[in-house]
C-alpha positions as YAML, in Angstrom:
chain: A
units: angstrom
residues:
- id: 1
  name: MET
  ca: [-12.85, 0.79, -14.57]
- id: 2
  name: LEU
  ca: [-14.46, 1.75, -11.19]
- id: 3
  name: ASP
  ca: [-13.04, 5.60, -11.61]
- id: 4
  name: ASP
  ca: [-14.04, 5.52, -15.10]
- id: 5
  name: LEU
  ca: [-17.60, 4.91, -13.89]
- id: 6
  name: GLY
  ca: [-17.53, 8.02, -11.58]
- id: 7
  name: LEU
  ca: [-17.71, 5.71, -8.24]
- id: 8
  name: GLU
  ca: [-16.30, 6.86, -4.89]
- id: 9
  name: PHE
  ca: [-14.35, 5.14, -2.52]
- id: 10
  name: ASP
  ca: [-14.87, 5.40, 0.97]
- id: 11
  name: ARG
  ca: [-12.43, 5.51, 3.64]
- id: 12
  name: GLU
  ca: [-13.01, 1.35, 3.95]
- id: 13
  name: SER
  ca: [-12.86, 0.71, 0.44]
- id: 14
  name: LYS
  ca: [-9.55, 2.05, 0.27]
- id: 15
  name: ARG
  ca: [-8.22, 0.40, 3.13]
- id: 16
  name: TYR
  ca: [-9.47, -2.93, 1.86]
- id: 17
  name: LEU
  ca: [-7.82, -1.88, -1.73]
- id: 18
  name: GLY
  ca: [-4.56, -1.47, 0.00]
- id: 19
  name: HIS
  ca: [-4.49, -4.45, 2.09]
- id: 20
  name: LEU
  ca: [-5.35, -6.34, -0.76]
- id: 21
  name: ILE
  ca: [-2.14, -4.69, -3.17]
- id: 22
  name: ALA
  ca: [-0.35, -5.35, -0.05]
- id: 23
  name: GLN
  ca: [-1.30, -9.11, 0.49]
- id: 24
  name: VAL
  ca: [-0.53, -9.56, -3.34]
- id: 25
  name: LEU
  ca: [2.82, -8.15, -3.23]
- id: 26
  name: LYS
  ca: [3.87, -9.80, 0.13]
- id: 27
  name: THR
  ca: [2.90, -13.25, -1.70]
- id: 28
  name: LYS
  ca: [4.57, -12.49, -4.84]
- id: 29
  name: ALA
  ca: [7.58, -11.07, -3.52]
- id: 30
  name: GLY
  ca: [8.12, -13.65, -1.14]
- id: 31
  name: LEU
  ca: [8.04, -11.24, 1.23]
- id: 32
  name: THR
  ca: [8.54, -12.53, 4.88]
- id: 33
  name: LEU
  ca: [5.54, -11.07, 7.34]
- id: 34
  name: THR
  ca: [6.12, -9.97, 10.93]
- id: 35
  name: GLY
  ca: [5.19, -8.34, 13.84]
- id: 36
  name: GLU
  ca: [6.87, -4.99, 13.72]
- id: 37
  name: GLY
  ca: [6.10, -3.37, 9.99]
- id: 38
  name: ASP
  ca: [4.11, -5.50, 7.80]
- id: 39
  name: VAL
  ca: [6.66, -7.21, 6.38]
- id: 40
  name: THR
  ca: [10.73, -7.72, 6.76]
- id: 41
  name: PHE
  ca: [13.31, -7.86, 3.96]
- id: 42
  name: GLU
  ca: [16.78, -8.79, 4.89]
- id: 43
  name: GLY
  ca: [15.73, -8.44, 8.70]
- id: 44
  name: ILE
  ca: [14.53, -4.95, 8.43]
- id: 45
  name: PRO
  ca: [11.20, -3.66, 9.05]
- id: 46
  name: ILE
  ca: [9.12, -2.14, 6.17]
- id: 47
  name: GLU
  ca: [5.59, -0.90, 6.42]
- id: 48
  name: ILE
  ca: [3.64, -0.95, 3.28]
- id: 49
  name: LYS
  ca: [1.98, 2.06, 2.38]
- id: 50
  name: HIS
  ca: [-1.08, 2.13, -0.47]
- id: 51
  name: THR
  ca: [-2.97, 5.02, -2.13]
- id: 52
  name: ILE
  ca: [-5.26, 6.06, -4.76]
- id: 53
  name: GLY
  ca: [-5.04, 10.30, -4.17]
- id: 54
  name: ASP
  ca: [-1.49, 11.95, -3.98]
- id: 55
  name: ASN
  ca: [-0.77, 11.69, -0.14]
- id: 56
  name: TRP
  ca: [0.16, 8.26, 2.31]
- id: 57
  name: MET
  ca: [-1.22, 8.15, 6.00]
- id: 58
  name: ILE
  ca: [2.02, 7.47, 7.75]
- id: 59
  name: ALA
  ca: [1.53, 6.67, 11.38]
- id: 60
  name: PRO
  ca: [4.01, 9.23, 13.76]
- id: 61
  name: GLU
  ca: [5.65, 5.68, 15.38]
- id: 62
  name: ASN
  ca: [5.76, 5.14, 11.92]
- id: 63
  name: ILE
  ca: [8.15, 8.22, 11.03]
- id: 64
  name: GLY
  ca: [11.35, 7.85, 10.29]
- id: 65
  name: ARG
  ca: [11.09, 3.53, 9.55]
- id: 66
  name: TYR
  ca: [11.44, 2.71, 6.05]
- id: 67
  name: ALA
  ca: [7.81, 2.31, 4.27]
- id: 68
  name: LEU
  ca: [7.46, 0.92, 0.69]
- id: 69
  name: LEU
  ca: [4.91, 3.45, -1.18]
- id: 70
  name: ILE
  ca: [2.60, 1.95, -3.90]
- id: 71
  name: LYS
  ca: [0.42, 4.54, -5.69]
- id: 72
  name: THR
  ca: [-2.37, 3.57, -8.09]
- id: 73
  name: ASN
  ca: [-4.19, 5.58, -10.97]
- id: 74
  name: LEU
  ca: [-7.16, 3.92, -11.30]
- id: 75
  name: ARG
  ca: [-7.75, 6.12, -14.47]
- id: 76
  name: GLU
  ca: [-4.24, 5.40, -16.22]
- id: 77
  name: ARG
  ca: [-4.57, 1.96, -15.19]
- id: 78
  name: THR
  ca: [-1.11, 1.98, -13.86]
- id: 79
  name: PHE
  ca: [0.83, 1.98, -10.37]
- id: 80
  name: SER
  ca: [3.98, 3.07, -8.89]
- id: 81
  name: ILE
  ca: [6.28, 1.76, -6.20]
- id: 82
  name: GLY
  ca: [8.95, 3.47, -4.44]
...
């Protein structure tokens, strides 16, 4: 894995990885794309947030809204969704 090689991810690479994972999730789960939030599930707008660290960046306007949080652990080759 990339992490095993000692590579560090810059901000743009982290953003790309997050977008890629969100796109795969949207496609595989059959979620509806929307203008408010990243996807809609049963009419509820949901933001998809991804991290390879220990926290997520949530914009102030999204506080109090639904979010699907995804964490990838490159070293252990696992991910968590909540």
